[in-house]
N, C-alpha and C positions, 0 to 999 in steps of 0.2 A: 423045596425049602422046609427045613425043620426048625425046631427050637434051638437057638444057639446058646452058648455058654452064658452070655450076658443076660439073656432072658431068664435062664434058670436061676442065676444069682439074684436077679431082681425079684422073681417070684418067691424064692426062699426068704429074701429080706423082708418082703411085704407080709409074709406069713409069720416070721419070727418076731418082728417088732411088736405087734399087738400082744403076742403071747408073753414076751418078756416084760412088757409094761403092765399087763393086767394081773399076772400071777401074784406079784407081791401085794397088790391091792386086795385081792381075794383072800390071801393068807392073813393079812393084817385085820381084815374084817371078820375072820374066824371061819371062812368058808374053805372048801378044798381048792387047792391050786389047779385042779382039773377043770374048774370053771373057765379057766383061761382058754381052753380049747374052743369054747363057743365064740370067741372073738374072730375066728376065721370063717364063720358061716354068715353070709350076708343076711340081713334082717334079724336073725337070731341075736346077733351081737348088739343091735340097738335095743332089743327087748330085754336082754340080760343087763345091760347098763342101766336101763330104766328101772328094772327090778332092784338092782343094787342101790340105786340112788334113793329109792323111797322105802326100802325094806328096813326093818330093825336089824341091826348087825348083831350076831350072836355074842361077839366080844363085848359089846356095850352093855349087855345084860349081866355078864360075869363081873364087870367092874363095880357095878352099883350094889 
């Protein structure tokens, strides 16, 4: 038994959704969109979200 088509679709879906959701947030905050790639790495994603939540956003400094 191997991996079927539905499993591949599910895996791709579970990888793409966090990337598609986090990239605009990172871009709006003034960070590179590549930070979204960290969302597919377990435990690293929690740390990155924690850092983004409490860090000063570069865009916020440009506005003031």
